[in-house]
N, C-alpha and C positions, 0 to 999 in steps of 0.2 A: 525430572521435570525442569524445563528451561524457563527462565524469567524473560518475558518480552519487555524490551525497553525501547521506547520511541525517542529518536533524536529530535532536538528542537526544530531543525530544518524540515524534517518529515511532518511534524505536527503543524508547522506553519503552512506548508504546502497543502495539506489536507484541509486546513481551515480556509485557505484562500479558495480552493475548489468548491468547498461547501458554501462559502459566502457568494460566489458567483452563481451557483445553481439556485440559491435561495432568493436571488433577485426575481426569478420567474416562478419558483416553486419551493417554498420553504419546507414543505412536508417531504418532498423528494430529497432535499439536502439533508434533512435530519435522518431519513432512512439510509441514505448513502453512508453517512458517518457511522451509524449503528452497524451497518453491514460490514464496513471496513474493520471496525473493532471486533466484531464477531468472528470474522474470517482470520484475523491476525491472532486472536486469542487462542485458536486451536494450535498455534505454533508452540505453545507451552508444552503440549504433549507430543506433538508431531513436528519438530523443527525442520525436518527435511521434506515436509509435505508440499511445499511450494515448488514450482517448476524452475528449472535452470533457464534463464532468459536465452532465447534463441540467438540473439546477437552477442551473447557473452558466454559461449560454451565452456571456456576454461577459467571462468571467474569463480570467486568465492561466494558470489551473490546468487540469491534465489529470488523468486517473485511470487506474489499472490495477485491475481487479477480480480478486481471488482469494478466492472465497467462504470464509469469511464476512467478508472484508475488502475495503475500498475504500482504495487507496493514492493519496493526492493529491500531485501534484508540479508543479513549474514549471521552465521552462528559464531559465537565467541565463548568458548568454554561452556558454561551452563546458562548462557544468555543468548537471546535472539535480539539483535539490534536492527530496528526498523530505521533504515538510512534515508530513504528517498521515496517520494510519491510523485508519480507522473500522471498527467491527464491526457487522454486521447482527444484529439480535435476532429470531430466529424466533418467540419467544414473543410479542413485541409487534408483529411484522410491520413493523418500521421499523429505520432506521439509528440506532445509538446514538451 
């Protein structure tokens, strides 16, 4: 069983995304954060369950997608390090 560890930058980015969503819909922001933590918690038992990012086919990184977020992580011994959270921008139709 792997230990899931969030880096400070990843937590800060998730917090910023949630704060932005909460401006319009606090309940949706809360649900998003809960879903992100629920999905990343499964990495304790299944650390390779995330997909390999299509743009990083030879990388050590994997990702879990919880719209509008992509959560990038890597395995390190018995740990899973959540490194980065990106937000999809529907307005520009690209990842921010």
